[in-house]
VEXDREN-2710 file (C-alpha; in Angstrom, 1 decimal):
% VEXDREN-2710
k/r/px/py/pz
1/MET/64.3/70.0/70.7
2/ALA/67.6/69.1/72.3
3/ILE/67.9/69.1/75.9
4/PRO/70.1/72.6/76.8
5/ASP/73.6/71.9/78.1
6/PHE/73.8/72.8/81.9
7/GLN/75.4/76.5/81.0
8/THR/72.4/77.4/78.7
9/LEU/70.2/76.5/81.5
10/MET/71.8/78.7/84.1
11/LEU/70.3/82.0/83.5
12/PRO/66.5/80.4/82.9
13/LEU/67.3/78.9/86.4
14/LEU/68.3/82.2/87.7
15/ARG/65.2/83.7/86.5
16/ARG/63.2/81.4/87.4
17/THR/63.6/82.1/91.3
18/ALA/64.0/86.3/90.2
19/ASP/60.5/86.7/92.5
20/GLY/62.6/85.9/95.8
21/THR/60.6/83.5/97.5
22/GLU/61.9/79.6/97.9
23/HIS/61.3/77.2/95.3
24/ARG/61.8/73.0/95.2
25/LEU/64.4/71.8/92.4
26/ALA/61.7/69.5/91.3
27/ASP/59.4/72.7/90.0
28/LEU/61.9/74.4/88.6
29/ARG/62.5/71.5/86.1
30/ARG/59.2/71.2/85.1
31/GLU/59.0/75.1/84.7
32/LEU/62.5/75.0/82.7
33/ALA/61.1/71.5/80.7
34/LEU/58.2/73.7/79.7
35/GLU/60.3/76.8/78.7
36/PHE/62.3/75.0/76.4
37/ARG/60.0/72.9/75.0
38/LEU/61.1/69.6/75.9
39/SER/58.9/66.6/75.5
40/GLU/58.5/63.6/77.6
41/GLU/61.0/61.7/75.5
42/ASP/63.8/64.2/75.7
43/VAL/63.0/64.4/79.9
44/ALA/63.3/61.0/80.0
45/GLU/66.4/60.7/78.2
46/LEU/69.0/58.7/80.6
47/LEU/72.7/59.3/80.9
48/PRO/75.4/56.8/79.6
49/SER/75.4/55.2/82.8
50/GLY/71.2/54.9/82.6
51/ARG/71.3/56.2/86.4
52/GLN/70.1/59.8/85.9
53/THR/68.2/61.7/83.5
54/THR/70.0/64.0/81.4
55/PHE/68.0/67.1/81.9
56/ASP/67.9/66.2/85.5
57/ASN/71.3/66.0/85.3
58/ARG/71.9/69.4/83.7
59/VAL/69.8/71.1/85.9
60/GLY/71.3/69.9/88.9
61/TRP/74.9/71.0/87.5
62/ALA/73.4/74.5/86.8
63/ARG/72.2/74.5/90.4
64/THR/75.2/73.8/91.6
65/PHE/77.6/76.5/89.6
66/LEU/75.0/79.3/90.9
67/GLY/75.2/78.1/94.3
68/LYS/79.2/77.7/94.0
69/ALA/78.9/81.5/92.9
70/GLY/76.6/82.7/95.4
71/LEU/73.8/83.5/93.1
72/MET/71.5/80.7/94.7
73/GLY/71.1/79.3/98.2
74/SER/69.5/76.8/99.8
75/PRO/67.2/78.5/102.9
76/SER/65.6/75.2/103.7
77/ARG/66.0/71.6/102.8
78/GLY/64.8/70.9/99.1
79/TYR/64.3/74.6/98.3
80/TRP/66.3/77.2/96.3
81/GLN/66.0/81.0/96.4
82/ILE/67.9/83.3/94.7
83/THR/70.5/85.6/96.8
84/ALA/71.1/89.7/96.5
85/ALA/74.5/88.7/94.1
86/GLY/71.8/86.8/92.2
87/ARG/69.3/90.1/91.8
88/ALA/72.2/92.0/91.2
89/LEU/73.2/90.0/88.4
90/LEU/69.8/89.7/86.5
91/VAL/69.5/93.4/87.0
92/GLU/72.8/93.6/84.9
93/ASN/70.8/91.8/82.0
94/PRO/73.0/89.4/80.9
95/PRO/72.5/87.3/77.7
96/ARG/73.9/84.5/78.9
97/ILE/75.5/83.0/82.2
98/ASP/78.5/80.7/81.4
99/MET/81.9/79.6/83.7
100/LYS/83.5/82.7/81.8
101/LEU/81.5/84.8/83.7
102/LEU/81.2/83.0/87.2
103/GLU/84.9/83.3/87.0
104/ARG/84.2/86.9/88.7
105/TYR/82.9/85.6/91.9
106/GLU/85.3/84.0/94.7
107/GLY/83.0/81.4/95.6
108/TYR/83.1/79.7/92.2
109/ARG/87.0/80.4/91.5
110/GLN/87.4/78.4/95.0
111/PHE/85.5/75.5/93.9
112/ARG/87.1/75.3/90.4
113/SER/90.5/75.3/91.9
114/THR/89.3/72.6/94.6
115/LYS/91.6/69.3/95.2
116/ARG/94.5/71.7/93.1
117/PRO/97.6/70.6/94.7
118/SER/99.1/73.5/97.0
119/SER/102.5/72.7/94.7
120/GLN/101.3/72.5/91.7
121/PRO/100.4/76.1/90.0
122/GLU/97.3/77.1/88.8
123/PRO/96.4/76.3/85.2
124/SER/95.0/78.2/82.4
125/ARG/91.2/77.2/81.8
126/THR/89.3/77.0/79.1
127/ARG/86.3/79.3/78.3
128/THR/83.7/76.3/78.4
129/GLU/83.2/73.6/81.1
130/GLY/86.1/71.4/79.7
131/PRO/88.9/70.7/81.8
132/ALA/92.2/72.9/82.1
133/VAL/94.5/73.4/79.7
134/GLY/97.8/71.8/79.7
135/LEU/96.4/68.5/82.0
136/THR/97.0/64.6/81.0
137/PRO/93.8/63.2/80.9
138/GLU/94.4/61.3/84.0
139/GLU/94.7/64.9/85.4
140/SER/91.6/66.1/84.2
141/VAL/89.7/63.2/85.0
142/GLU/91.1/63.7/88.9
143/GLN/90.2/67.3/88.7
144/ILE/86.8/66.9/87.9
145/LEU/86.3/64.0/90.3
146/GLY/87.5/66.5/93.4
147/GLN/84.5/68.9/92.1
148/LEU/82.4/66.5/92.0
149/ARG/83.5/65.4/95.9
150/THR/83.3/68.6/96.5
151/ALA/80.1/69.3/95.8
152/VAL/78.6/66.0/97.5
153/GLN/80.3/66.9/100.6
154/GLU/79.1/70.5/100.4
155/ASP/75.5/69.1/99.8
156/LEU/75.6/66.7/102.7
157/LEU/76.8/69.3/105.4
158/ALA/73.6/71.1/104.7
159/LEU/71.3/68.6/104.9
160/VAL/72.8/67.7/108.1
161/LYS/72.5/71.5/109.3
162/ALA/68.9/71.0/108.3
163/ALA/68.3/67.8/110.3
164/SER/66.7/68.0/113.6
165/PRO/69.2/67.3/116.9
166/ALA/67.9/64.2/117.5
167/PHE/68.7/63.2/114.1
168/PHE/72.0/64.6/114.0
169/GLU/72.7/63.0/117.3
170/ARG/72.2/59.3/115.9
171/LEU/73.8/60.4/112.3
172/VAL/77.1/60.9/114.7
173/VAL/76.8/57.6/116.4
174/ARG/76.1/55.7/113.0
175/LEU/79.1/57.6/111.6
176/LEU/81.9/56.4/114.0
177/LEU/80.4/53.0/114.2
178/LYS/80.8/52.4/110.3
179/LEU/84.4/54.1/110.9
180/GLY/85.4/51.0/112.8
181/TYR/84.5/52.6/116.5
182/GLY/83.2/49.9/118.7
183/GLY/84.9/46.9/116.9
184/ALA/82.9/43.6/116.2
185/LEU/80.9/44.6/118.5
186/GLY/79.1/47.5/117.4
187/ASP/77.6/48.9/120.1
188/GLY/76.5/52.5/120.2
189/GLU/74.1/54.7/121.3
190/ALA/72.6/58.7/121.1
191/LEU/71.4/59.2/124.6
192/GLY/69.0/62.0/122.9
193/ARG/68.1/63.0/126.6
194/SER/68.6/66.2/128.7
195/GLY/70.5/66.1/131.9
196/ASP/73.0/63.8/129.9
197/GLY/76.6/65.5/131.5
198/GLY/77.2/67.2/128.1
199/VAL/77.5/63.9/126.2
200/ASP/75.3/63.0/123.1
201/GLY/76.1/59.6/122.3
202/VAL/78.4/56.7/123.4
203/ILE/80.2/54.1/121.8
204/ARG/81.1/50.8/123.9
205/GLU/84.5/49.1/122.2
206/ASP/84.2/46.2/124.2
207/LYS/81.7/43.9/125.5
208/LEU/82.0/45.0/129.5
209/GLY/81.9/48.9/128.6
210/LEU/85.4/49.4/130.1
211/ASP/86.4/50.9/126.9
212/VAL/83.9/53.5/126.0
213/VAL/83.9/56.5/123.6
214/TYR/82.1/59.8/124.9
215/ILE/80.2/61.8/122.0
216/GLN/78.7/65.3/122.0
217/ALA/77.4/66.7/118.6
218/LYS/76.9/70.5/117.9
219/ARG/74.6/71.5/115.3
220/TRP/76.2/74.8/115.1
221/GLU/76.8/78.0/112.4
222/GLY/79.0/79.8/115.0
223/THR/82.6/78.6/115.3
224/VAL/83.6/76.6/118.7
225/GLY/85.5/77.9/120.9
226/ARG/87.7/76.6/124.0
227/PRO/84.9/77.1/126.8
228/VAL/82.8/74.7/125.2
229/VAL/85.6/72.3/124.2
230/GLN/86.9/72.7/127.8
231/ALA/83.3/72.0/129.1
232/PHE/83.1/68.9/127.1
233/VAL/86.2/67.6/128.8
234/GLY/85.3/68.2/132.0
235/SER/82.0/65.6/131.1
236/LEU/84.4/63.3/130.7
237/GLU/85.8/63.7/134.2
238/GLY/82.6/63.3/135.2
239/HIS/81.8/60.4/133.4
240/ARG/85.5/58.9/134.6
241/ALA/86.2/58.6/130.7
242/ARG/89.2/58.8/128.8
243/LYS/88.0/58.9/125.1
244/GLY/85.6/61.7/123.5
245/VAL/85.0/62.8/120.4
246/LEU/83.2/66.8/119.7
247/ILE/81.7/67.2/116.5
248/THR/80.3/70.1/115.1
249/THR/78.9/71.5/111.7
250/SER/81.0/74.3/112.1
251/THR/84.5/75.2/112.6
252/PHE/86.3/75.0/115.7
253/THR/88.9/78.0/117.0
254/SER/92.7/77.5/116.8
255/ASP/92.2/78.4/120.6
256/ALA/90.2/75.2/121.1
257/ARG/92.5/73.0/118.8
258/THR/95.4/74.2/120.6
259/TYR/93.7/73.1/124.1
260/ILE/93.2/69.7/123.3
261/GLU/96.4/69.1/122.4
262/ASN/98.0/69.8/125.7
263/ILE/95.3/67.4/127.9
264/GLU/95.6/63.9/129.0
265/LYS/92.4/62.6/127.7
266/ARG/92.1/61.8/123.9
267/VAL/89.7/64.2/122.5
268/VAL/89.2/64.4/118.7
269/LEU/87.4/67.8/117.4
270/VAL/85.9/67.0/114.0
271/ASP/84.6/70.2/112.2
272/GLY/81.5/70.3/109.2
273/PRO/83.6/69.7/106.6
274/THR/85.7/67.0/107.8
275/LEU/82.0/65.3/109.0
276/ALA/81.0/65.6/105.2
277/GLU/84.2/64.0/104.0
278/LEU/84.1/61.2/107.0
279/MET/80.3/60.5/106.2
280/LEU/81.4/60.7/102.6
281/ASP/84.3/57.8/102.9
282/ALA/81.7/55.7/104.9
283/GLY/79.4/55.8/102.5
284/LEU/76.6/57.4/104.7
285/GLY/74.2/59.5/103.4
286/VAL/75.1/58.8/99.8
287/SER/74.9/56.1/97.5
288/PRO/76.8/55.4/94.2
289/ILE/75.6/56.0/90.8
290/GLN/78.6/54.9/88.5
291/SER/82.0/53.6/89.0
292/TYR/84.7/54.3/85.9
293/THR/87.9/52.1/85.2
294/ILE/91.2/53.5/83.8
295/TRP/93.0/51.2/82.1
296/ARG/96.8/50.7/80.6
297/VAL/98.8/48.8/78.5
298/ASP/100.5/45.8/80.5
299/SER/103.8/46.1/78.6
300/ASP/105.0/43.1/80.5
301/TYR/102.4/41.1/78.6
302/PHE/104.1/41.6/75.7
303/ALA/107.8/41.1/76.2
304/GLU/108.8/38.1/74.4
305/GLU/111.5/35.6/76.4
END
């Protein structure tokens, strides 16, 4: 039997979680393969890149779109569960879940419009998974790449939030080193202990330790306000430090951001979305699966003198 497209997989996938319990994606894939009577050869079929099976890729995207619409959620790492919105949709007994149906959900609409320049009006969309009508091939590629990047960044942030505090502290130190802080020395460490004076890690930018960046890592869900930022700045004073980076998995209040703009110390605030973006740019916690080159004709080559 032919492998179903990812839109065809969305309703059966959501129904598989209707019991309200947490399910491993690997288990859901096996159940769907049985439901659609896929052979071992079907399940093993690879994408043209040869890096992933077609079936895994389509189930993954079905899960991603259901998640963006808020119909499924990930309560713990590697597990998926139906949400209240997902249960409400199943009560409606729709014959199919596709991109047109998902347009009713704000989270999905925001995801589909990701990376669209603010000066560019929202283009009309097809009723399938294809790119927006009226875009050039290059614009369509950029739109799809933007959606892929957003999906990876959101998955990265979800995994970071599920990690232990000690892992998070080590991660932010590794990230800053990969971004070039620490220079050729590349010296940094997560302190990983209590009584550290409000500091979770340090980056030494020279051999003598004369120039040090202090790090605080807040693996929070709630918004980080000015009092927390002020306390971190105070801890820098205790270390006689001039530079600091405060990284959180959540967000900062506008008051907190205004505060650091008016102090002498150089303090950078990194929120959750920015953290995920930096990780992707630095290649931390991700691995490339495919790259593409877009060609154009070099008209100068054919110019005859």
